[in-house]
N, C-alpha and C positions, 0 to 999 in steps of 0.2 A: 253546527249540524255536521254529522258524520254519516257517510253512505258507503256501504260495502256490500259485496255479494257473499252468500253463505259459503261459496267455494273458497273464499279467501280466509275462512276461519278454521283454525285447526280443530280436529276432532280427537277427543281423548276417550279411552276406554273407561267405563265406570268401574273403578276398583273398590267395590264395596261389598261386604258380606251379603250374600243373597241375590246379587245382580248377576245375570247371565245374558251375554250377547247385547250389551248396551254401550252406546257411544254418546258423548255429549259435546256440544259446541256452545261456548259462551258468546252469544251474538252481540249482546249489549251488556256492559258491566263496568268494572272499575277502569278498564282501559279507555272507555269512552267518557269517564267521569260522570256516569249516570247517578244522579243524586237520590233516586227513590227506588228504582227497580232494576233487576237483572233479568234479561231475556235469554233463555237457554233453549236449544233445540236438541231433543233426544232422538236417537234412532235405535230401535230395538229390532234385532233380526228375528226371522220366523222362529217360534219356539222360545224366544228369549223373554226376559222380564226384569223389571226393576226389583229392588228388595221390598219386602213387605215391611213398612216402616211408618213412623209418625214423627212429628216435630211440632214446635210451638208457634209456627207461623203458617199463614195461608199460602196457597199458590193457585194460579189460574192456568188452565191447560187448553190448548186449541189443537185438535188433531189435523195435521197437514195432509197426511196420506196413510193408506193402509187400513187394516182392521185389527181390532184387539179387544181387550176388556180391561176394566178398572175394578179392582176389588175395593169395596167400601166395607171395611171390617172383614166379614166372611161372605158378603153378598157381592156377586159378580154382575157387572153391568157391561153390555156390549158397547164397543166404540167403533166409529167409522169416520171417514174424512168429513170435516166440517163440524164435528161434535165439539162441545165446550164443556169443561168440567171445572167446578170450583171445589177445591179441597180446603176445608176449614182447619184452623189450628187444632192439633191433637187428633185428627181423624186418622185411623189406621188405613193405609191404602197401598196399592201395588198396581203397576201397569204391566200388561202382558200382550205379546203379539200372538194372535190366534190365526193369522193369515199366512199367505205364502210369499208375501213381499214385505220389505221393511215397514215397520210402523214408525212414523215420524210425528212428533208433536212438539209444539212450543210450550214452554213452562216458564211462567213469570213468577218471581218471588221478590219480596222486599229486599232491597239492597242490604239492609242490616242483617238479613238471614244468612249471608254468605259465610259468616264466621261461626255460625251455630252448628251444633251437632244434631244428628238425627238418631233415633232409636230404632234399630232393626228388631222386628218382632219374630221371636223363634216360631218355628212351624207349629209347635204344640201350644202356643199362646204366650201371653205376657207372663214373664217369670220375674220374681223379685230377686 
């Protein structure tokens, strides 16, 4: 068993095309020798967003604090503290902060997904 506080985990800027004002912490992952899942915490500053993207693995989201929206394709769904989102493999999605304080959410992915690429969706749509 390993126990730590989120304040002990380094926060890294999300350096990905289409990301604005995003930080990520790897709370549980390879350093903890987690065999099945990676738990990440994202913090998105007001007006910020993750890239609009998709990938071939699922992930589960739990909104810890703040308000925002998740795009499911081109449909926007509001988010608030306590909301849970399941993103199916290959779903085009994006998380946005629509509030005035940071949006924080936990994101769990399969451990095998850490080495996989994501596909950023251009603003004008999927392009071959």
